[in-house]
C-alpha distance (Angstrom), angle and dihedral (degrees) to the residues before:
residue distance angle dihedral
M1 . . .
S2 3.73 . .
S3 3.79 122.0 .
F4 3.85 89.4 -110.7
E5 3.86 90.1 54.6
K6 3.86 89.5 48.3
R7 3.74 91.5 49.0
E8 3.82 91.5 47.7
E9 3.82 89.7 49.9
G10 3.78 90.6 49.4
F11 3.92 90.7 51.8
E12 3.87 89.7 49.8
K13 3.82 92.5 50.5
K14 3.83 91.0 46.9
F15 3.80 91.8 48.4
A16 3.86 92.4 49.8
H17 3.84 90.4 47.0
D18 3.76 93.0 49.5
E19 3.81 91.3 47.8
E20 3.78 90.9 51.5
L21 3.85 91.0 50.4
Q22 3.81 90.3 49.1
F23 3.74 91.1 51.2
K24 3.80 92.6 50.0
A25 3.82 91.8 45.8
N26 3.84 91.1 50.9
A27 3.80 91.7 48.2
R28 3.86 91.7 48.5
C29 3.83 90.3 45.8
N30 3.77 91.5 52.3
K31 3.78 91.2 52.7
L32 3.81 91.0 47.7
V33 3.85 89.9 49.3
G34 3.82 89.8 47.4
L35 3.83 90.1 52.3
W36 3.78 90.9 47.1
A37 3.79 91.6 50.5
A38 3.77 91.3 44.6
A39 3.77 90.3 57.1
K40 3.84 90.3 50.5
L41 3.85 87.4 50.7
G42 3.77 91.2 51.4
L43 3.79 94.7 -112.0
T44 3.84 119.7 144.7
G45 3.79 137.5 176.1
A46 3.84 116.4 -4.9
G47 3.81 90.9 -0.9
A48 3.80 91.9 58.0
E49 3.84 92.7 44.0
A50 3.81 88.8 50.1
F51 3.78 92.6 51.0
A52 3.84 90.9 46.2
K53 3.83 88.5 53.9
E54 3.86 90.7 50.5
V55 3.86 88.1 53.3
V56 3.85 91.2 50.3
L57 3.78 91.4 49.9
S58 3.87 92.2 45.5
D59 3.86 87.4 64.9
F60 3.80 90.1 75.0
E61 3.83 93.3 63.4
E62 3.74 98.8 76.5
G63 3.79 140.5 5.2
G64 3.80 117.0 -89.5
D65 3.79 122.7 8.6
R66 3.84 98.9 -60.1
D67 3.76 90.1 104.4
V68 3.81 93.4 54.7
F69 3.76 91.0 46.9
K70 3.78 92.2 50.2
K71 3.84 91.4 48.7
I72 3.78 91.8 53.4
R73 3.80 94.6 40.0
K74 3.83 90.3 52.8
S75 3.80 92.8 47.0
F76 3.79 91.7 50.7
D77 3.88 91.3 46.6
D78 3.86 92.0 47.6
K79 3.81 90.6 52.6
K80 3.81 93.8 38.6
V81 3.83 91.3 -120.9
A82 3.78 109.9 165.5
V83 3.75 104.5 -133.4
T84 3.87 120.2 135.4
D85 3.71 126.8 -129.1
L86 3.80 87.4 -115.6
E87 3.83 91.1 54.7
I88 3.89 89.7 51.7
R89 3.74 92.6 48.5
S90 3.81 93.3 45.0
A91 3.86 89.8 50.5
M92 3.79 89.4 48.4
D93 3.85 92.4 51.2
E94 3.81 95.3 45.7
L95 3.79 92.3 46.1
L96 3.84 92.6 49.7
K97 3.78 87.7 53.6
E98 3.87 88.5 51.1
A99 3.75 94.2 45.3
T100 3.79 93.0 48.4
A101 3.85 91.3 50.2
Q102 3.87 89.8 49.5
I103 3.84 91.7 50.1
K104 3.86 92.0 47.9
A105 3.79 90.7 46.9
S106 3.80 92.2 51.1
G107 3.76 94.1 56.4
């Protein structure tokens, strides 16, 4: 195997590893966002966990995080919880940073 092929293989492995870490960070972020929103909705215990799971599953409906945002926005609107779009987006951004740090720290 030439050095070019070795380098190419190394880049491919790094790309695959980075994509896996990003997927894990997004899934963890969605759970954290779901738990944050559940608290705002007054959900605790199993109810909060179930809502967080719904948020995680909603991420598979569209590309990006629009589907997660829409799920939370609708839940807040349905229950008349006064949280702005900016507050939701800010929580999503902060929790993605937290989730990414957790994933990197775990290996």
